[in-house]
C-alpha positions, -999 to +999 in steps of 0.1 A: +382-230+456+384-220+490+384-246+510+364-231+539+339-225+512+336-259+500+329-268+537+298-243+540+269-261+542+242-249+512+215-231+527+183-248+518+159-230+498+116-235+492+106-256+465+099-238+434+065-249+423+064-256+385+036-235+370+001-257+362-002-260+319-027-243+307-035-275+283-050-292+317-081-268+322-091-273+287-089-315+291-104-318+323-133-301+308-135-318+275-128-349+294-165-342+312-183-335+284-169-371+267-182-387+298-217-375+291-212-388+252-202-419+261-232-426+286-256-415+259-239-437+232-243-467+254-281-462+267-284-458+227-266-490+222-291-506+245-319-498+224-330-468+242-338-448+212-360-479+198-379-477+226-393-443+226-411-458+201-428-485+218-451-487+245-457-461+272-444-484+297-409-486+273-412-445+268-410-437+307-387-467+315-363-463+289-364-419+297-356-433+335-327-455+322-312-419+304-318-398+332-303-424+357-271-428+339-267-390+332-273-386+368-250-412+380-222-397+354-226-362+368-224-377+403-189-391+396-177-358+376-191-339+410-170-362+432-138-360+408-142-324+408-140-322+447-106-349+447-084-319+447-060-337+421-035-307+424-032-301+382-068-295+381-068-272+411-046-255+401-058-247+364-089-240+378-089-226+412-108-237+445-137-213+441-144-219+400-140-257+411-167-253+442-189-232+417-189-261+390-191-288+419-225-276+429-237-269+395-233-305+387-245-315+418-281-298+416-284-311+380-272-346+388-294-338+417-326-329+397-320-360+370-318-387+399-352-373+412-365-375+375-350-409+372-372-422+399-403-405+391-398-416+352-392-456+361-415-460+386-444-448+361-427-469+338-428-502+360-465-490+375-481-488+337-462-521+327-474-541+356-505-520+356-504-506+395-507-475+408-476-458+414-478-460+449-482-495+450-456-501+427-428-474+441-433-501+476-425-527+455-397-516+441-377-505+474-388-540+489-385-566+467-354-553+442-322-559+449-303-528+462-332-504+463-330-505+499-292-488+496-308-469+470-334-453+490-307-447+516-287-430+491-312-408+475-315-400+515-279-389+516-280-374+483-310-349+490-295-340+527-263-325+505-285-308+482-309-291+508-280-283+527-263-268+495-289-241+487-277-204+493-301-195+522-291-232+538-257-225+540-263-191+556-277-208+580-252-230+587-219-226+603-190-244+581-179-267+604-216-286+605-224-279+565-187-290+556-201-325+576-231-330+562-219-324+527-197-361+534-226-378+531-222-370+490-195-401+492-224-422+512-246-415+488-221-425+459-208-460+480-249-468+485-257-464+447-232-491+434-251-518+446-284-503+429-265-499+394-250-537+395-274-556+404-306-541+389-292-515+362-299-527+324-266-515+312-246-533+339-270-567+331-269-565+292-232-545+277-202-555+286-189-523+275-210-506+299-199-526+326-166-517+321-173-476+318-183-479+351-158-497+369-136-481+352-150-449+364-160-456+396-122-465+400-110-435+390-129-412+413-123-435+442-084-434+432-087-398+432-103-398+463-080-420+480-049-406+465-055-366+467-081-365+497-065-393+519-032-406+508-012-371+498-023-352+530-012-379+550+021-383+539+028-344+541+018-345+576+038-374+583+070-361+563+067-331+577+057-334+617+034-297+617+031-288+651+021-250+667+050-232+681+027-198+691-001-182+691-006-145+688-035-122+695-039-097+666-066-079+681-100-090+702-111-112+677-081-120+651-055-148+663-023-160+643-005-194+648+027-201+641+037-235+634+071-253+627+082-287+609+107-308+592+117-294+560+090-272+555+108-259+525+101-287+501+063-283+508+052-274+474+030-242+485+034-202+471+019-173+488-016-165+488-026-204+490-044-222+517-045-255+535-070-275+553-060-278+589-070-297+614-055-297+650-050-324+673-066-307+702-094-329+712-129-332+705-136-317+670-099-324+656-114-339+623-135-311+614-108-292+585-110-257+579-090-237+549-071-210+560-046-190+540-009-185+547-005-149+566+033-147+561+054-157+530+066-197+537+101-202+555+119-233+555+114-236+590+076-218+597+046-210+581+015-188+599-020-187+597-043-159+610-081-161+609-107-141+623-136-156+650-163-165+619-171-201+636-165-230+658-130-241+641-115-205+641-130-195+677-111-228+687-074-216+670-070-190+703-071-220+728-043-241+706-012-245+729+027-253+716+032-286+708-004-290+691+006-317+664-012-304+629-028-325+598-029-304+571-043-309+535-031-286+503-016-264+495-047-254+471-055-221+456-042-202+427-046-163+442-007-163+436+020-147+415+018-175+386-002-160+365+012-123+369+016-103+339+038-073+345+061-055+371+039-034+392+013-051+417-012-033+439-033-059+465-069-049+476-079-061+509-105-062+529-110-073+568-094-107+571-085-109+532-053-092+540-038-126+552-029-137+517-021-099+507+004-097+534+021-132+522+022-119+489+037-086+495+065-106+516+071-131+487+063-117+452+100-099+436+088-066+425+110-030+429+106-004+453+077+022+443+059-007+423+038-019+446+007-008+462-015-021+491-051-007+497-067-018+528-101-016+540-111-022+574-143-015+594-123+002+621-088+012+629-084-016+650-094-038+632-065-029+606-045-063+620-007-066+610-004-024+607+032-026+628+040-053+601+027-038+571+044-004+582+078-023+584+072-046+554+065-010+535+093+007+546+120-021+537+105-030+503+087+004+495+057-004+493+027+024+492+000+021+517-032+031+521-058+026+551-092+030+548-109+021+580-149+030+585-183+017+583-199+009+551-213+032+528-254+031+536-276+022+507-247+014+481-226-014+470-190+003+472-154-008+485-150+024+501-159+036+534-189+059+545-167+087+550-153+084+512-191+082+501-189+114+478-163+096+458-174+076+428-154+040+433-141+041+400-125+077+407-114+066+441-093+037+426-078+058+400-070+084+426-050+062+453-035+040+420-030+055+392-015+044+362-038+013+375-038-004+338+002-011+344-007-035+378-016-066+380-044-061+410-051-089+438-078-086+457-096-106+485-123-098+510-156-105+517-178-115+489-200-081+480-168-063+488-146-082+463-179-077+436-174-043+438-135-034+442-132-057+409-159-040+391-143-005+398-109-021+389-126-030+355-145+001+347-111+018+355-094+000+326-078-025+343-072-056+317-087-082+331-063-107+325-044-085+354-069-090+380-065-119+402-088-129+429-100-161+448-135-165+465-133-180+498-170-189+503-181-222+506 
C-alpha cells in the first residue's frame, strides 16, 4: 500500500438512512385498535353491560363511562400519532399521520361531549334534580372537575380551530400555537380521571393500563418532540451562513454546522425550523430542504406565506437555529424503477430540486415538469438548467395562470389539451417512471389524477401533502 495514500484522511460521507420496516405501519395500526378493545373490555369487567339493564340513571351513567373511556383512549392515540416517533412517521408520512390525527381528534372530542352529557343526565336522574343544577354540583363539588372543565375548554379550542374553515382563516403560526392547547387539555384531564373515575377507583388492572398509557404518551413526546431535537441541535450547532433572495417573494437560507453528514436526512425531507433571531423564535415552521444535504451545508427555500416565512429574509449570518426532524417520506426510499419524473408547482420545486440532485439515475432517465404562475416565479431556473446539463435531465417549464373554470395542472395557454394527453406528450413512456409530485393541494390532485389516468401504477406515484 502507498504510504501517502494511507495517511490521506478519508472523506466523510452522509450517514446512510435505513429504510423503514414495512411491519411498523401494521404494528402501529394493530396497537391502536388493541387499545380500544382493552378499554371496552375494562368497561365490561366493571359491570358496564349489566348496568344497561338496570335503572335509567345507571344506563346513562354506564354509557357516559364508556364514551369517556374511549374518548380518553383516542385522545392519547391522537397525541401519540403526532409524537413523531421516527419509524412510525417514516412508515406513514406526516401528511397521512396528520389526517389520521385530525380524524381521531374529532371522534375523541365528540365522544367527550357525549360523556359530559350522558354522565350529567345519569347523575341528575339518580339525584332527582334538574340537569343544570346537577352540572353545577358536579363542577363545584367533585374532585378534579374544575380542572376537567378547563381541559374541555382547551380541547374545544383545538377542535374548533381544526375545522377546515377555521384553518383557512388562521395563519400557520397562530394555528400551531392554539393547537398546543391539546397538551394542556390532556394534562388537565388526568386528575379528574384519577380522583373520580370509577375504573381508577375499583380496578387495579385499569389503573395499570391507564398509567402505562399516559407514561408511554408522555415519554414519546418528551423523547421525540423535546429530547431528540434538543440533542441534535446541540450536537450540530447549526447557524445561518447566508440568505439569498431568489425572487421578490422567495428566499433561500443556507446553514452550516458540525458533522452535518451525521444527520439521518434524505433529499425530499423537511425539518421544523426555529431561528433564534428575537421574539417569536419559539414558533416552528416546516420547510423542506431545497438542495441535496451536504456534509457541511443544508439549505431551505420558502415563499412568503406567513409570519414565519416572511422573517426568513431578515435573518442574519450567525443566527443560531433549533431544528426538529427530519420528517417526510417524499424520498427515493420507496422508488420502484430506474427512471424518475418530477412534477412541481410553485414552491413545491424545493424538494424536487433536492431529489434531482441526490437520486441516482442515468442521463436521459430524469424529467422535470415545473409549473409556475409566471416566468419570474420559476425559482432556481439557472441552477436547474445547470443541473440538467450536468446530469442529462429533460426540463419542461410551464408558466402561466390557471385554466379558468377547470381543475387542471396545466396553464391557461394549454387549455386546449386534456390533462392526461398533455402529460403523456411531455412524459412519453410514463408507466416506466417513478413520479414525484409536490405543489398546492388542488394542483397536486389534478396532476396525480392525470398520472394515474395515463396508466401510472399507484406504487410508482410518490406524493406528500404539506397542508396543516
